[in-house]
N, C-alpha and C positions, 0 to 999 in steps of 0.2 A: 504494500500500500504506500502511496505517495501522498504526503500532506504538504500543501503550500504554506510556507512560513513567512516569506518576505516577497514583496514585489515593488516595482517602481518604474517611473519614467525618468530618464536622464537626458539632459540637454547636451548639445555638443560641447558646451563649456564645462560640463561635469557637475551641474547642479541637479540634485536628485529630489524628486517628489516621491519619497519612499513611504511604504505602508507603516513603517515604524522608525522612530529615531535611532533604534539600535542598528539599523542597516545604514552603512556609510559608503559613499562612492567618492573616490578621489580621482583626479585627472592629472597625474604627475608629468606626462609627456604627450606630445602630439600622437593621437591615434591609440593611446593606452589609457584605460580606465581600470581602477581596482575597486572591487566590491568586497567589503568586509562586514562581518556580523558575528555576534556571540555564538559560541559552540559550533563554529564552522568545521566541516568535516570533508574529507576527500570523497566520501560516499554521497554527499549532497549532489543533487541534479540542478543545474542552472540552465534555464531556457532564456535565450536572447532573441529579441525580435527587432528588426529594423524595417520601418515602413517606407523605404525608398527603393525604387527599382535599381538593380545593379549593385546592391550592397548585401553583405552577410556578416554575421558576427562569429568570431571564434573565441574560445576561452581556455584557460588552463588554471588548475589549482596551483597555489604557490605565490601568486602575485609577482612583484618585482623585487624579490629578496627581502631582507629584514627591514628595510626602510619603508616598504609598501607591501605588507603582508595581506593576503586575501585571495580573491579570485580575479585573475587578469582577464579583462575583456578587450578584444581588439576588433573594431569594425574594419572591414576590408571592402574596397571597391573592386568589382570584377571588370577591370578595364582591359582593352585589347592588348596593352603592353604588359599585362600581368597584374596580379593583385597588389594593391597598395593600401597602407593604413589611412584612416580618415577620422576626422572629428565630425561626428554626426549624432543626432538624437537616436536613442534606442530605449527599449523597455526590457525588463528582466523579471523573472520569477524564480524563486528558490524553493525547491522541494526537499523534504526529509523523507527518507525511506523507512 
């Protein structure tokens, strides 16, 4: 069973309208966002949604090292010259199993 625990909409600048003040999104570098929340686990499932044609979101547990721990979210554009990172609005949802 999966239970949704956090969700939110994040602007390109990294400002989060999150379901809880416990979920925090930082935007340390261009095209890199880090989602952090209490009791984060590598077993959590994070869904990323981008409502722009030609973009997709990828993510990885671990953040950007000790300075930016959490779940790394990278929006990518699917351009003809190959994928490239982007600052763009996106939504997320975190599920616990």
